[in-house]
C-alpha positions as CSV (number, residue, x, y, z in Angstrom):
1,X,0.0,0.0,0.0
2,X,1.8,3.1,-1.2
3,X,1.3,6.6,0.2
4,X,0.2,8.9,-2.6
5,X,2.1,12.1,-3.5
6,X,0.3,15.3,-2.6
7,X,0.6,19.1,-2.7
8,X,1.3,20.7,0.7
9,X,-1.5,23.1,1.9
10,X,-3.1,23.7,5.2
11,X,-6.6,25.2,5.8
12,X,-8.2,26.1,9.1
13,X,-12.0,26.4,9.1
14,X,-14.0,28.7,11.2
15,X,-15.4,26.8,14.1
16,X,-16.7,26.8,17.6
17,X,-13.9,26.8,20.1
18,X,-13.3,26.3,23.8
19,X,-10.3,26.0,26.1
20,X,-11.2,24.3,29.5
21,X,-9.0,24.8,32.6
22,X,-8.1,22.3,35.3
23,X,-6.1,23.2,38.3
24,X,-2.7,22.5,36.7
25,X,-3.5,22.0,33.1
26,X,-5.5,23.5,30.2
27,X,-7.2,21.4,27.6
28,X,-7.5,22.0,23.9
29,X,-10.2,20.1,22.1
30,X,-10.4,19.6,18.4
31,X,-10.7,17.4,15.3
32,X,-8.3,16.9,12.4
33,X,-9.7,16.5,8.9
34,X,-8.2,15.3,5.6
35,X,-8.7,18.3,3.2
36,X,-8.8,16.0,0.1
37,X,-11.6,13.6,1.0
38,X,-13.0,15.5,4.1
39,X,-12.6,12.3,6.2
40,X,-11.1,12.4,9.7
41,X,-7.4,11.8,10.1
42,X,-6.9,9.0,12.7
43,X,-3.8,8.9,14.9
44,X,-2.4,12.2,13.8
45,X,0.3,13.7,16.1
46,X,-0.6,16.7,18.3
47,X,2.3,18.0,20.3
48,X,4.2,21.0,21.7
49,X,6.9,22.4,19.5
50,X,9.5,23.0,22.2
51,X,8.7,20.3,24.7
52,X,8.3,16.5,24.3
53,X,4.7,16.4,25.3
54,X,1.9,15.3,23.0
55,X,-1.0,13.1,22.1
56,X,-2.7,11.6,19.1
57,X,-6.2,11.8,17.6
58,X,-8.5,8.9,17.8
59,X,-10.1,6.9,15.0
60,X,-12.4,9.8,14.3
61,X,-9.7,12.4,14.3
62,X,-10.8,13.9,17.6
63,X,-8.5,14.8,20.4
64,X,-8.2,16.4,23.9
65,X,-4.8,17.8,24.6
66,X,-3.9,18.6,28.2
67,X,-1.2,21.1,28.6
68,X,0.7,21.9,31.9
69,X,0.4,25.6,33.0
70,X,4.2,25.9,32.8
71,X,4.1,25.2,29.0
72,X,1.3,27.6,27.9
73,X,3.8,29.9,26.2
74,X,4.7,27.1,23.7
75,X,3.3,26.4,20.2
76,X,0.9,23.6,19.2
77,X,2.1,21.5,16.3
78,X,-0.2,19.1,14.3
79,X,1.4,16.7,11.9
80,X,0.6,13.6,9.8
81,X,2.8,11.8,7.3
82,X,2.1,13.1,3.8
83,X,0.6,16.4,5.0
84,X,2.0,19.8,5.9
85,X,2.4,20.3,9.6
86,X,0.5,23.1,11.2
87,X,1.6,25.4,14.0
88,X,-0.3,27.9,16.2
89,X,0.8,29.6,19.4
90,X,-1.1,28.3,22.4
91,X,-1.8,31.9,23.4
92,X,-3.9,32.3,20.2
93,X,-6.2,29.4,20.8
94,X,-9.4,30.2,22.4
95,X,-11.8,27.9,20.7
96,X,-12.3,24.2,19.7
97,X,-10.0,23.6,16.7
98,X,-11.2,22.0,13.5
99,X,-8.0,21.7,11.4
100,X,-8.1,20.6,7.8
101,X,-4.8,19.3,6.5
102,X,-4.4,19.2,2.7
103,X,-2.1,16.5,1.3
104,X,1.2,17.5,-0.3
105,X,3.3,16.5,-3.3
106,X,7.1,16.4,-3.3
107,X,8.7,14.3,-6.0
108,X,12.1,12.9,-5.1
109,X,14.7,13.3,-7.8
110,X,14.5,10.2,-9.9
111,X,18.3,10.2,-10.3
112,X,18.7,9.7,-6.6
113,X,16.4,6.7,-6.7
114,X,18.0,5.0,-9.7
115,X,21.4,5.3,-8.2
116,X,20.4,3.2,-5.2
117,X,18.7,-0.1,-4.5
118,X,15.8,-0.1,-2.0
119,X,17.9,-2.4,0.2
120,X,20.7,0.2,0.2
121,X,18.4,2.6,2.1
122,X,17.5,-0.1,4.6
123,X,21.1,-1.2,5.1
124,X,22.1,2.4,5.6
125,X,19.3,3.0,8.1
126,X,20.4,0.0,10.1
127,X,24.0,1.1,10.0
128,X,23.0,4.5,11.3
129,X,20.9,3.3,14.3
130,X,23.5,4.5,16.8
131,X,23.5,8.0,15.3
132,X,19.8,8.4,14.8
133,X,18.2,6.8,17.9
134,X,18.9,7.4,21.6
135,X,21.8,5.3,22.9
136,X,21.7,6.7,26.5
137,X,19.0,6.0,29.0
138,X,15.8,8.1,28.9
139,X,12.4,8.1,30.5
140,X,8.8,8.3,29.2
141,X,5.2,8.5,30.3
142,X,3.0,6.6,27.9
143,X,-0.7,5.6,27.5
144,X,-1.7,2.0,26.7
145,X,-5.1,0.7,25.6
146,X,-6.2,-2.8,24.7
147,X,-9.6,-3.6,23.2
148,X,-11.4,-6.9,22.5
149,X,-14.6,-6.6,20.5
150,X,-16.9,-9.4,19.4
151,X,-19.7,-8.6,16.8
152,X,-19.5,-5.0,17.8
153,X,-19.7,-5.5,21.6
154,X,-16.8,-4.6,23.9
155,X,-15.8,-7.8,25.6
156,X,-12.8,-6.3,27.3
157,X,-11.0,-3.0,27.4
158,X,-8.0,-2.1,29.6
159,X,-6.3,1.3,29.8
160,X,-3.1,2.1,31.6
161,X,-0.4,4.7,32.0
162,X,3.2,3.6,32.2
163,X,6.4,5.2,33.3
164,X,9.3,3.5,31.5
165,X,13.0,3.6,32.1
166,X,14.8,2.9,28.8
167,X,18.3,1.6,29.5
168,X,21.3,2.3,27.3
169,X,21.3,0.7,23.9
170,X,24.6,-1.0,24.7
171,X,23.2,-2.3,28.0
172,X,21.9,-5.9,28.0
173,X,19.5,-5.1,30.8
174,X,15.8,-5.0,30.0
175,X,13.8,-1.8,30.0
176,X,11.9,-1.2,33.3
177,X,8.2,-0.3,33.4
178,X,6.0,1.0,36.2
179,X,2.2,1.1,36.0
180,X,1.0,4.4,37.3
181,X,-2.7,4.2,36.4
182,X,-5.1,1.4,35.4
183,X,-8.7,1.5,34.2
184,X,-10.7,-1.6,33.2
185,X,-13.8,-1.6,31.1
186,X,-16.8,-0.6,33.3
187,X,-19.4,-2.7,31.5
188,X,-17.7,-5.6,29.7
189,X,-20.0,-7.9,27.7
190,X,-19.8,-11.7,27.7
191,X,-17.9,-13.6,25.0
192,X,-20.7,-15.3,23.0
193,X,-19.0,-17.7,20.6
194,X,-19.6,-21.3,21.6
195,X,-20.8,-20.0,25.0
196,X,-23.6,-22.6,25.2
197,X,-21.0,-25.4,24.7
198,X,-18.8,-23.9,27.4
199,X,-21.7,-23.6,29.8
200,X,-22.7,-27.2,29.2
201,X,-19.1,-28.3,29.9
202,X,-19.1,-26.1,33.0
203,X,-22.3,-27.7,34.3
204,X,-20.9,-31.2,33.9
205,X,-17.8,-30.2,35.8
206,X,-19.9,-28.7,38.6
207,X,-22.0,-31.9,38.9
208,X,-18.9,-34.0,39.0
209,X,-17.3,-31.9,41.7
210,X,-20.4,-32.0,43.8
211,X,-20.7,-35.7,43.5
212,X,-17.1,-36.0,44.7
213,X,-17.7,-33.6,47.5
214,X,-15.1,-31.1,46.1
215,X,-15.3,-27.3,46.0
216,X,-16.3,-25.8,42.6
217,X,-15.0,-22.4,41.4
218,X,-17.8,-20.6,39.7
219,X,-15.3,-18.2,38.0
220,X,-13.5,-21.0,36.3
221,X,-15.7,-20.6,33.2
222,X,-14.3,-17.1,32.5
223,X,-10.8,-18.5,32.4
224,X,-11.9,-21.1,29.9
225,X,-12.7,-18.4,27.3
226,X,-10.1,-15.8,28.2
227,X,-8.5,-14.4,25.1
228,X,-4.8,-13.4,25.8
229,X,-3.7,-10.6,23.5
230,X,-0.2,-10.6,24.9
231,X,-0.8,-7.8,27.3
232,X,1.1,-4.5,27.4
233,X,4.4,-6.3,27.5
234,X,3.9,-7.2,23.8
235,X,4.2,-3.5,22.8
236,X,5.9,-1.5,25.5
237,X,9.2,-3.1,24.9
238,X,9.4,-2.4,21.2
239,X,12.8,-0.8,20.5
240,X,14.3,-0.5,17.1
241,X,17.8,-0.9,18.6
242,X,16.8,-4.5,19.5
243,X,13.4,-5.6,18.3
244,X,13.1,-5.7,14.5
245,X,10.8,-7.7,12.3
246,X,11.8,-10.0,9.5
247,X,11.7,-7.3,6.8
248,X,14.4,-5.4,8.7
249,X,16.5,-8.5,9.4
250,X,19.4,-9.0,6.9
251,X,19.1,-12.8,7.2
252,X,15.6,-12.5,5.8
253,X,16.2,-10.0,3.0
254,X,16.1,-12.6,0.3
255,X,12.7,-13.7,1.4
256,X,11.2,-10.3,0.6
257,X,10.7,-8.2,-2.5
258,X,11.6,-4.5,-2.0
259,X,10.7,-1.6,-4.3
260,X,10.6,2.2,-4.2
261,X,7.3,3.9,-3.3
262,X,6.5,7.6,-3.7
263,X,8.2,10.3,-1.7
264,X,6.4,12.0,1.1
265,X,7.3,14.2,4.0
266,X,6.8,14.8,7.8
267,X,7.3,18.2,9.4
268,X,9.1,19.4,6.2
269,X,11.6,16.5,6.1
270,X,11.7,14.4,2.9
271,X,10.9,10.7,3.3
272,X,11.5,7.9,0.8
273,X,9.1,5.0,0.8
274,X,10.5,1.5,0.6
275,X,7.7,-1.1,-0.1
276,X,8.3,-4.7,1.1
277,X,6.4,-7.9,0.4
278,X,7.1,-11.4,1.6
279,X,7.6,-13.9,-1.1
280,X,6.2,-16.7,1.0
281,X,4.9,-17.4,4.5
282,X,7.6,-16.9,7.2
283,X,6.9,-18.1,10.8
284,X,3.2,-18.6,10.0
285,X,2.9,-15.0,8.7
286,X,2.9,-13.4,5.3
287,X,3.3,-9.7,5.4
288,X,3.7,-6.6,3.3
289,X,4.0,-2.9,3.9
290,X,6.2,0.1,3.7
291,X,9.2,1.7,5.5
292,X,9.6,5.5,5.5
293,X,13.2,6.6,5.7
294,X,14.4,10.2,6.1
295,X,16.5,11.0,3.0
296,X,18.8,13.3,5.0
297,X,19.9,11.1,8.0
298,X,18.5,7.7,6.9
299,X,16.4,7.4,10.0
300,X,13.4,5.0,9.9
301,X,10.6,7.4,10.7
302,X,7.6,5.1,10.2
303,X,6.7,1.5,9.5
304,X,3.3,0.2,8.2
305,X,2.8,-3.5,8.0
306,X,-0.2,-5.7,7.2
307,X,-0.7,-9.4,6.5
308,X,-2.2,-12.7,7.4
309,X,-1.4,-15.3,10.0
310,X,-1.6,-18.8,8.6
311,X,-3.2,-21.7,10.6
312,X,-0.7,-24.5,11.1
313,X,-1.4,-27.4,8.7
314,X,-1.5,-29.9,11.6
315,X,-4.3,-28.0,13.3
316,X,-6.7,-27.9,10.4
317,X,-7.9,-31.5,10.6
318,X,-8.7,-31.1,14.3
319,X,-10.8,-27.9,13.6
320,X,-12.6,-29.8,10.8
321,X,-13.5,-32.7,13.1
322,X,-15.0,-30.4,15.7
323,X,-16.8,-28.3,13.1
324,X,-14.8,-25.2,13.8
325,X,-13.7,-22.9,10.9
326,X,-11.2,-20.1,11.5
327,X,-10.5,-17.6,8.7
328,X,-6.9,-16.7,8.5
329,X,-6.5,-13.8,10.9
330,X,-5.4,-10.4,9.3
331,X,-3.4,-7.8,11.1
332,X,-2.1,-4.3,10.8
333,X,0.8,-2.7,12.6
334,X,1.9,1.0,12.6
335,X,5.2,2.2,14.3
336,X,6.0,5.9,14.3
337,X,9.0,7.8,15.7
338,X,9.3,11.5,16.7
339,X,12.3,13.7,16.5
340,X,13.5,15.4,19.6
341,X,16.9,17.1,20.0
342,X,18.2,15.5,16.8
343,X,17.3,12.0,17.9
344,X,14.4,9.9,16.8
345,X,12.4,8.5,19.8
346,X,9.5,6.0,19.7
347,X,6.1,7.7,19.6
348,X,3.3,5.3,18.6
349,X,2.9,1.5,18.4
350,X,-0.4,0.3,17.1
351,X,-1.5,-3.2,16.4
352,X,-4.9,-4.4,15.2
353,X,-6.2,-7.8,14.1
354,X,-9.4,-9.4,12.9
355,X,-10.5,-13.0,12.9
356,X,-13.8,-14.6,11.9
357,X,-14.9,-17.8,13.6
358,X,-17.6,-20.2,12.6
359,X,-19.0,-23.2,14.5
360,X,-21.0,-25.5,12.2
361,X,-24.0,-27.3,13.6
362,X,-25.8,-30.1,11.9
363,X,-29.4,-29.1,12.7
364,X,-29.1,-25.7,14.4
365,X,-27.9,-22.4,12.7
366,X,-24.2,-22.0,12.6
367,X,-22.5,-19.7,15.1
368,X,-20.5,-16.8,13.8
369,X,-18.1,-14.5,15.6
370,X,-16.4,-11.5,14.1
371,X,-13.6,-10.5,16.5
372,X,-11.5,-7.3,16.4
373,X,-8.7,-6.9,18.8
374,X,-6.2,-4.1,19.1
375,X,-3.5,-2.5,21.1
376,X,-2.2,1.0,21.1
377,X,0.8,2.5,23.0
378,X,1.9,6.0,22.5
379,X,4.5,8.1,24.4
380,X,3.3,11.6,25.3
381,X,6.2,12.7,27.6
382,X,9.9,12.2,27.2
383,X,12.7,13.0,29.6
384,X,16.4,12.7,29.1
385,X,16.9,12.6,32.8
386,X,16.1,9.0,33.7
387,X,15.8,7.2,37.0
388,X,15.7,3.4,37.2
389,X,12.5,2.0,38.6
390,X,12.7,0.3,42.0
391,X,12.4,-3.4,41.8
392,X,9.3,-3.5,44.0
393,X,7.5,-1.1,41.6
394,X,8.4,-2.8,38.3
395,X,5.6,-4.1,36.2
396,X,5.5,-7.9,36.0
397,X,3.9,-9.3,32.9
398,X,2.9,-12.5,34.7
399,X,0.7,-10.6,37.3
400,X,-2.6,-8.9,36.8
401,X,-2.4,-5.2,35.8
402,X,-4.9,-4.1,38.4
403,X,-2.8,-5.3,41.2
404,X,0.4,-3.5,40.1
405,X,-0.5,0.2,40.3
406,X,2.2,2.3,41.9
407,X,1.2,5.9,41.3
408,X,4.0,7.5,43.3
409,X,3.9,10.8,41.2
410,X,0.2,11.3,41.9
411,X,-1.1,11.5,38.4
412,X,-4.8,11.7,37.6
413,X,-6.6,10.6,34.5
414,X,-8.0,14.1,33.9
415,X,-4.5,15.5,33.6
416,X,-3.3,13.0,31.0
417,X,-3.3,12.8,27.3
418,X,-5.1,9.6,26.2
419,X,-6.9,8.5,23.2
420,X,-10.4,10.1,23.2
421,X,-13.3,7.7,23.1
């Protein structure tokens, strides 16, 4: 999927506006629109120009941006890859913003492209990781959200705010995370697929336990159908210095096709697009996507990946026997980086997947379940002054999130930049 070339313009429409005030923060509310098709721009970057504080728009382009009082003399910057960034002094904002970004067009010199192979850009980008990305320790405050939706109903949703200590790139020690805030879904719905079968199974276990005089755990049913998405640990540790997918791994280069896409830009910096496509299934996954590389410093600025997971051949006969059909799950991944003090820091990690399940019945109607799951993790505060997290406060991926909240800096949800529902 290539990013089209566009002409850079920016329009601001007249709108209703408000700025609300909390005790220590002010909030700017707005929506970001694609000027070409008038559709909302999801996951656009909203940040301060001179301080590493920011947020992103939601799936509908809406955002609430909470700004500390001490930073009110700064400038608001809105950016989206392929569009011109927009800046406005915070002092000039007194209404809700409706910002229309018009796509841009910058054609990279064809001579530059023909002199190099797409893999030359990737190899150069990997070679320059120490120059382009932070090698010293740093700290961040980030928002995490996980959603599980079945046939449009929210089965589970978890939100959290993490403080993370990123160790030196040369250090073999793992990054350290601390969960500051946690919020589960207030009204989760029950997972419906094959629920009747599970309930019958549960009833048999209950009768068996009673007959033997054993205690029976009524909550055991829920554990039977729990869908493990990997938890926050599957995204919060992503680090380009260490964690790279197959398309960025030299030992897998021959398994992919690489080609040039069209040039685009971010905040005035020119980006070349390298498209990649797997020639075959690798590790039960066949993927394709694009890598956006800064033409000046060869930094990887953004990665978009999509593909399908394949069901292992050995499992298919088992599914057939029990009348269960699983459509190969599809997935999308987006990884974005932000530039701060001439280094590129992680900004956004987003992963979404879809799977369709069917349970065939001989006499009754078939059961169908359309499942959408997704995780998002974005960093909205960076600090080059980093302090290791004490061992007793470190997040443990094997423990429940709700039991690991250590809010030692007294953050509150209404002071934080999260994805607006």
